[in-house]
N, C-alpha and C positions, 0 to 999 in steps of 0.2 A: 687482487683484492676481491673478497666476496661481494656478491650483488647486494647483500643485506648488511654489510659491515657498519655502515653509518647509522642504521637504526638499532643494531645490536649494542652499539656503543652507548646508547641512552641508558641511563641508570635504571630506569623503570622497566627496560626490556631485557637485554642479555640474551645468551644463547638458549636458555630454557624457554623463555617466551617466544623466540623466533621459532623454536620447535612447535610449540603450541599452534602458532599460526599456520605452519606447513601441515599440520595434522587436522586442521579445522575445516568444516564445510559450512559455508554460508549460502543461504537462499536469498536472492535479491529480486524483488518484484518491482519492475519498472526500469527501463533503459533510456529514460529521458533526462530532463534537466537535472534532477537529483541523482539519477542512477549513474550518468556519465562520469562525474568527479568520483563518486563512491567506488565505481568499478575500477577506474584508473589507479586510485590510491590503494585499493585493497589488492588488486593484481600486482601492482608494484611492490606491495609489502610482503608478498609471497604466501597469501592464502592458499591452502593446498587444493581446495575444490570449491567452486563456485557454480551454483545453479541459477541461471538467469531466466526470468519470465517476463515476457512482454509480447503483446499480440500486434503492436503498431508497426508501421513502416516509416522509414526516414523521409521527411519532407524538408524542402528549403527553408520553410518557416521555422524549423526546428533548430537550424544551425547557429543562431545567435546565442542559444543557451545550452547546446549540446555539442560542444567541441570535440567530443570523441569521434564524430562523424565528419565526412568531407562531402563536397559536391558529387563525387563518384559514387557515394552510397545512396544518393536520392533514389527512392523507389524499393530499396531493399529492406527486407525485415530488419528491425533494429537489432534483434538478437543475433542475426547472422552477421551484420556489419560489425557489431560490437566484438564478437568472438574474434574476427579477423584482426582487428586492431589490438585487442588485448593479448592475443598470442604473439603479435609482433613486439608487444611491450615485454612480456614475460612468458615464454613458451614452457615454463615449468608449471604453470597453473592449469589445473584440469578445469575446463569450462563446459558445462552442459547447457545448452540453449533451447528454451521451450517457447515456441511461438504459439501463445495461447492467452486467452483471458483467464484471469484467476477467478476461481469460484469456490464455494466452501468444500466441494468434493476433491478437487485436484489440490487444494490448499493443505488439506489434512495430510495427504501423502508427503507433499513437499516439506511441510513443517516437521513432520515426524522423522525426516532423514537429516534434518539440519542441526548444527550446533547453535546457530544464530540466524535470525531472520531479519532482513532489512526491507522496510516499506518505503520504496522510493517512487511509488506510483502516483503520488498526490491525489488520491481517489478516496472519497468519503466511504464508499463500500468496501474497498480493498483494506483500508485501515481497520475497520471494525471486524471484518472477516478474519484477518490475520490476528488481530488482538484476541478475539474470541478463542481461536484454536491454539495460540501461543500460550494463553493462560491455562487452558485445559491441559496441555502438554507440558507445561513448565519451561517453555523455551523463551530466551530473551528476545525482545523485538525493539529495534531502532527504527522509529518512524519520524518522518519530517513532512512539512507542508509549507508552500510558499505562495505568495500572492502580491503582485506589485513590487513593492520595496520591503516588504515584511515577511516573516515566517517564523517557524519554530522547529525544533528538533528535540526529541525526548527518548529516554530508555524505559521501556515498558516490559511487563510480564517477567518471567524468570522469577527473580527474587523481588520483583517490584509490582505495584498495582498495574492494572490494565489501563487501556485507553478508555474504556467505559467508566472506570472509576474517576478519571480526570475530567472526561468529557461525556457525562451521561445524557445530555440533551443535544438536539440538533444545533450545529453552529449558527451563530447569529448572522455571520457573513457568509452567504452561500454562493458568492461570486466564484468564478474559476479563472485559471490563467487564460482560457480561451476568450472569456467575456471581459476580464479586467486586466489582462496582461501581466508580464513578469519581466524583471530585468535578469540577464544572464548571471551577473555576479552574485545575485541573491541566492539563486538555486546552487551556484557553485560553492558558496560558503556553506550552505546547509548540507549539501551532499558531501562536502569534505569533512564537516563535523560528524556526519553519520559514520563515515569511515573510521574517524578517530575514536568515536564511541564504541564501534564494533571492535577494533583492536584492543581497546582498554578492557572491554568486557571479556573477550577471549583470554586475555593474559592476566585477568584478575588484578588489574591496576586499582589503586585506592586514591581518592574515593571512587566508588563505583558510578558509572553513568546511568546505571538502572535506578529509576526513582528520580531522575533529574530532568528538569525541563529548562531548555534554553531558548529564548525568544529574541529575535533581531528586528531592528528597525533601521534600515540603511538610509532612510530619508534623513533621519536625525542622528545617525551613527550611534545608536544605542543598543546595548546588549544587556539583557537581564536574565537571571536564572533563579530558580527555586526548586526545592526538593518536595516530592509528594509521596514520600515512603509510606505515610500512614493514611492516604486516601482510601476511603471505604468503597469496596466493591458493591455494585447493585446486587440485590437478592437474585435477580435473574435478568438476562438480556430481554428487554421488553419487546423488541421486534428483531428476531434473529434473521440474518440474511440466509437464503437457501439457494442451491443451484437449481437450474431449470430441470435437471434430471430428478430432483427431489420433489417435484410436484406430484401430488396424489390425485387419483381419479376423481375424488369428491371434493377437492379443493375448489373454492370459488376464486378465479383468477381475475384481478381487476387490472386492466391495461390502461395506464395513465398516459401513454404516448398516443397522439392522434394518428390518423391514417396517413398524414404527410410524413410524419416522422417514422412511423413503423406500419407500412401498408399491411403487413401480415404479422399478427401477434405470435407469441410463441405457442399459443394453443388457440384452435379454432374457436372454441366456445367462450373465449374471454370476453368479459364485460368491459366496454370502454366508458370511462368517466374522466373528469378533470378533478384536480385537487379541490377547486372551489366547490365542486358538488358535495364533497364530504365536509368541507368547512361550513357549509350552510345547512348541514343535516338533511340533505335531499335523498340520500341513499340509505335504504333499509335492507339489511341482508340477514339471512338465517343465522341464528346464534349457535346452532349445532354443527356448523361447517367451518373449516379453517379459511380465513380469508388471506389471500396472497396478493400483495400489490407489486406491480411491475412498472418499472421506468428505466431510463438510460443509466443513470448513475446511482440510484437509491435515494436521492434527496427528496424527490416528489413523493415516492413511496412512504418515506419516514413521515412526512408532512401529513399525508392522507391518513396514515395509520393513527397519528396522534389525534386528528379531528374524529376519526371513527371510533376511537377507544372511549370516547365520552359517553357513548351509549351502546357500546358492544362489549360483551364479556368473554367472547370466545377467543381462540387462538388467532394470531396474526403473524405472518411472516413477509419478508420482502425479497424481491428479486432485482438485481442490477443487470439488466440484459445487455448493456453496451450498445454499440451502433448496429451491429449485426451479429449473426452467428458465425463464429470463427472456429475452424477445426483445429484441434491440438496438433502440433507438429514438433517433433524433436529434431533439430538441425544438427 
């Protein structure tokens, strides 16, 4: 019996849809709690080509919510460990592993080569970077986020509005899984839903998951969904994310990480401030220069930019620098 016989029997699938999956190329950013179930189900379903992007390594504290990995994988790059397990699951799937942080430069190339993009990084900056580029290139984006016992998954771009259309402002809850925790089944459900939405999008199932938002609350066992097909796009991205390489010589770089967090900024002449300095209006910068705010995840940069915009009319951009500079590697 064929490996895919049971899913081909599903009325919404059939041989033609299975062929579409085998001819599809998905880019998946993030091989963590969301990425592990998504990768397992998509590789099992027979997606022809997967490009996996993640800069992190497997840690023991990951294993409660990332069951793709084992104790033997601790210390390995996640993409390297994931490729081994996925090939053992389905050797027919072609997987390209890129051990790198996503930024607007490499994202453009990756998205341009994909039929569909999956945002499994659960990162504020990654979501907006991917959404901006997917919207520009007309590529569908399946994005999810989890925290504690809640989360959401949605289908954006392609034929649907972007993440900025639905979430134009900074999220009210800026906690992270690292600070507030998360239960494994929560990210497992959301990552599985991402894989279902990806399969449905690639095979043109109806109704389309593009333009659909599903939220879950597993504390109260509640699932809600709504469509946002008519959400209006903002006229322009107020604070676009840029890569470190896109810094210009005359940019004024504001480093929001202190010396303990980032002893060496990404540029020697960076000015160090705190978000509170901009909230209190203590900082006055030339209006004829682009201001670039830099922090780890992009959240502090967005906050500082919002405060600075009150009395600054020039261009503003953001950089999410991560924990450290990580060289791109194709494994």
